[in-house]
Each structure stands twice: as structure tokens, then as C-alpha cells.
N, C-alpha and C positions, 0 to 999 in steps of 0.2 A: 237064467238072466246074469249078465256080466255085472259085477260090482263097479261102482263108479271110482275114478281115479281121485285121490285125496293127494292134495298139493299141501306138503308142510313146508313152511316158509321159516326160515332159522338164520337171522344173521349172528355171526360170532366175532369177539375180538378178546384174544389172549386168555381162552379158557382151555388151555391144553391139558389142564389137570382133570378136567371132568369131561372131554368130549368122548373118550371111549366108554363111558358109563350111559351117556347120553344116546350116543350111535348104536349101542348094543340094544338100549332098550326100544330103538324103533326098528331095528331089524328084527327083535322078537314079538312083534306085534302080531295078535291073531289076525288082524286084517292085513292081507297082502298086497292089495292093488294100490301101493302109494307112491309119491315120488319125495325125495326131500331135496328140496332146493336151497342150498346152504350157502350163504354169501359172507366172505372173510371182509371184515371191515378194517383192512390195514393192520392186522395182528404183528406183534413184534417177537412174539414167541415161536415154539414149533407147532402152533394150531393148523396152519394151513396144511402143513405135511401130515399131520394125524389125519385129517378129514379127507387129503388127496390118497392116502393109502387105504381107506374103508371105500372111497368112490371107484378104486381100480377093482376091488372086490365085488362090488354090487353096482349093477348099471343104474339102479334106482336112486343112487345119491348123486347128484348133480352140483358139482362146485363150481363156484365163480367168485371172482374178486368185485368187490365194491368199486364201482367206477367214479363214485362221490364220497361222501363222507358223512359217518354216523349212521344210526341205526335206522331211521326213518328212511334215507336213500337206500339202504341196504335191503330193508323190506319192499321198496318200490322196485329194486332190481329183482329181487326174489319172485316177487308177484308176475313181473314182466315174462320173466322165464318159465313160469309154471302153466301146466296145461291142465290142471285138475278140475271137474266138476264142483267139488268140495275144497275148500281152503281152510288151513287151519296153522296156528303158530307154534313154534316149540322154541324154548330159550336152550341155549348150548350146554348149560351147566346143570340141567335139569332131568330128571328122568320118568318117562311114561310107563303107566302099569300096562300089562300086557293087552288089556282088553280096551284100552283107551279108544284107539281108532274106531274098531267095531262098534263099541257102545255109542259114541256120537255119531257115527255115520247112520247107525240104525235110527237113532232118534231124527234125524234130519231126513232120512228116507219116508219114516212114517208120518212125518208132521208136514212137511213139504217146504214150498218157499216161504219165505217171509218169518222164519224162525234162524233164532241163534240155539245151538246145541251147547251145553255146558257140563262142566263135571266138578266134582268136590278137589279140594285141593290139600296137600298136608306140606308144611314146612319141616325142613331138617336141615342140620348142619352140625360140623365136627364138635361146635362148641355150645350146641344145644339152642334153643329159641327163645328169644327175648319176649317178654311179657305182651308187649305190643305188637308184634308178629302172632303169637299165638291167640291173642283175642280177634285179629282181623281175621285169622283163619276160620275160627269159631263163626264170626259174624257172617263172613261171605259164604261159608258152607251152608248156615241156616237159610240166607236167602236162594243160594242155588237150589237146596231141597225144596223151597217153595215155587221157585221160578218168578218170585218176588223180588227180583234184583234191581229193579228201577224205582222201587219204591223208597230207597234210600241212595239214591245216586248222587244226591249234593253233599254226601258226607264223605264217602270215600270212593275209590273206583269200585265197581261192584262184579265187574267181569275179570277174572284173571287174565292177564295177557297171553299166557301159554296154555289155556285149558277152554278154548271156545272153537266152534267148526261152524260155518255159513256155506251156502251155496255161492259159486262164484258171482252170479248175477246180482244177489243181495249185496255182495261185498262192494262190487262195482257201484251199485245205486247208492251206498252211503257215502262213496268216495275213497275205498281202499286206502293207500296209506299216502295221498297227494297233499293232504295239509300239512304246512311245515308250522305243527305245533305239537309241543310237549307237554305234560308228557303224552306220547302219542297213542298209549294203551287207552288211557283215560278219555281221549279226546275220540277215538274211535268207539268207544263204549257210549258217548254221548251221541256220536251219530247213529248208531244201532238203536237207540231210543228216540232221536228224532225221526228215524225213518220206519219205527214201529215194529222192529224186529222183536218178535215174542220170546221170551226166555222159556225154553223147554225144562221143566223142573227135572232135577236128577239128584238122588241119593247115593251116586256111586262115586268112590273115592278113585281118580283116574290119574293124577298126577301129583308127583312130588317135587317140590318148589325149593331149590338148595339156597340158603343162607349163608353169608360169609362176608367178613369185613369190607372187602372193596368191590361188592357187587354194586354194578351199576346203578341202581335205584337207591344205593346208600350214599353214591359219591359223587353223582354228577348233578352240575347246578341246574339243570333243565329239571330235577326230580324235586327240587327245594319247593316248600308248602307256598311260598307266593305264588309259583306258576298254576298250583293246584286252585288257589281261589281266583286266579285269572279265567280259568277254563270253567269253573263252577258259574261264576258271575256273568260270563259271556253266553253260556248255554240257558241260564235262569232267565236273563233278559230276553233271548230270543225265543225259548219254548214255553215257559211257565209265567212268566210277569204279565199282569194285565195292567196297563198302563192307565185304565178308567179306575182301578182301585187304590187305595192310599197304601203305600209301601212301607215297612217299618223293617228297623235292623236291630237285633236283639243283642247286647254285649259291647263292652267298650274294652276289650283286650285287643290282642295285636289283630287277630282276624276280624273283630268289630271294625278297628279303626283302617284296615286295609280295604274291607268291604266299603266302608264309608266314603273313603277317599276317591275310590274308583267310582262310585256313584255321583259324586261331586263333580268328579272330571268328565263324567259323561251328560252330566246334566239332567240325571234322573232324580226327581225330587222325593224325599223320604223322612219319615220321623226316626228318631234313635231312641232307643230303650236300654235302662241299664238298672241294675239292683244296688249299684254302689252309692251310698249316701253321699259320699264325697266328691262324686262327678253329677249327680243329678242335680239340676238347675244350671250347671255349668254349660260355656258353647265351646264345642270341638269343630274345626272345620265349617265354622258359621252353622252348626247345629245346636239346637238347645237339647241337652241330655235329658230324657222325660223319665218317670218310673213307669214299672210295668202296668199298673192299673191304668194308664193312660191310654193303652190299647181299647179298652172298652167305650173311649168316647169317640172313636173312630167309626165311621159308616159300615164299611167294609174292606178291611185291611189285608193285605197280605204281608205274611212275616218271614225274613230271613233270621234265621237263629245261630248265631255264632259263639253260644256259649258252650265252653268244652267239659265242664264239671258233669259228671254223669247224674249225681244226685239233683242238681239244678235242672239238667234236661229232663229228667222224670217230672220234677214239680211243674216245670213248664209244660211239657205234653198234658200233664193231668188238667192245668188251669185252660189251656186250649180246646181239650177235648169237652171241659164242662161248659165252654163258650160255644160247643157245637161247631168247631172248626175242624178241617179233616186236612190230614197231611197230604202233601204234593198237590194241593190245592188252595189251601188258605195258609198252610207254613211248611217251610222247608228247614230242615238242619244242615248247617253248611260244615259242621264237625261232631 
């Protein structure tokens, strides 16, 4: 039985220093029936020529220039040119472990349509990895090991953009790369969740995720935190919010205020809770700040929690559990 073709979609821009390592890791895959659809997003360095040389030596590498601008249009172009039954992404500055495609394709073939195959990731960089990225890696891999990624989808992006694989039909059902919404990987993850693509648990380390100072996710305005909050609130109101229940927002820091402003603008009523005695009783955005115990006076609330402090989060989670409230039903951590 012939193995299905895997299309690897890869936008690139000015990653000449890393392309050889990336492409070699794809060439060396144990799974051989793949095509790399790689799209240059207007590079100004030697990136295009490097890929062109590789493409001349291996017909499975299909090189194009982005007819639009930006990563979303490059992904659309790549998907349009792709022929594979199975679709995955790859970042042009990263490295695949040699069994990555084989493992993920095997997961999908065993599980069938309606699933997303995942793998664990490892950050690396010439200057080491920050504590924040190290924590994110650990958190993400724990979710992936259990296949419980969606249980914390409102905290951060729970599916790494260069380490998933789905059937073409499922990607099309989820809208592929057509919404003009950044961060595009987080938005696609929410659409996987919306369309009930089940995450297949994986304990396999499959992807090395490179970090460096001018990496796009560090520098581009589209990846600023306020865009994450916009996406979180958009999908919460669409997928999890029950308008018949009283909505509360916990926390009055930057994130809490941003969420509150957005709810006021959208005309969504809510109660605002905080633990800062200097703010309790005051009015912000026409909302009176209430103490935490006010939640007990509400009949059937849903809560958005924007408190970032880990100790405070643990205390809040403990209280909510004591009150018989359930995550992703009664309360949602947005940080």
C-alpha cells in the first residue's frame, strides 16, 4: 500500500543562515513520500538562491515566490500549490527530527479524519533559552503528552505552529489559511478546536524550535500581546460564552483592563472582580470593582481570569474547585 503524500508548507524570509540545516533535516526524513512547498516572502538576502539550489537537486522541493505579502499569503500560496493528502507546516529556521513525518503520519493513519497529529518540541539557540520559553516548552509538551491541549487554549497557543499534521479535508473544513487574522497559528488552533479536531497524544520529541533575537514572533507587531487578547476574547464569546450566565472578569491589570474595555465596546455585560483593596469599590469603564467573594453572590457565573501571578492563579483555582466550578466550562484562564 502506497503511503500518502505529505505536503510540507514553509514560508521563508531572510533565513539564509538556517536554511541548509532546515532543508537537510527534511531530506533526511525516514518517511520519503513528501513534497516541500516553500514560498519566498520577498527575501532580501541569499535565501531564495539557497533554496533554488536545493530544489534543483531534489524535485520534491517546489519553490515559489509570494505573490502577496506576509506569512498568511505565503501560506495560502503554498497550500494552493500543494498536492498532499496530509498537510503540515515547517519553519525555515527550524530542524525536524528524522522520524517526525513518519510518526505524525502514522498517528493520523491510525486515528483517521477529525484528528490533529502533534509532537513535542525543544527550543534551542546560540545564546541559550530564556526562562519564559523554557516554561512554555515544558507546559506545551505536558499538554501534548496527554492530548489535552485544548484544556488551556485561552492561556497561550497550545499547538506549536511547525509541529502539527492534519488531513487536507480537515484543514479545508477549518478554513485553512484564509482568515486575515494574526497570530495565524493561534487563530488556526482555535479553528481546530472549533471544528472538534481531536488532539492525538504524543510523547515523542519531533521538532527543534530555533530561537534568536530577530525571530518574527519576537519582533513583529502582529505578535504583540494585545492581538493574543483579541483572539482569545473573540473565540471565547463565539465558542464558550453562555449569554444566559453572568460573566465575570478577574483582575485589573493590563490584561484585565483590555478585556474589560473590549467587553464594554461589544456591549457584553459583566462583573469585574479584583483583590486590590485600592481599587475595590472604584468605578473603571463604568464598572464597579468588586472583591473576590462577590462571585458567591452570583447565581451561575462564568469567569475570565486575567491574573498572571502563578501563586494567585493556584489560589483562585483552589477556590473555584471548592465551589464546584469546572475549567473550560465555568472558568477560563486568559494568562
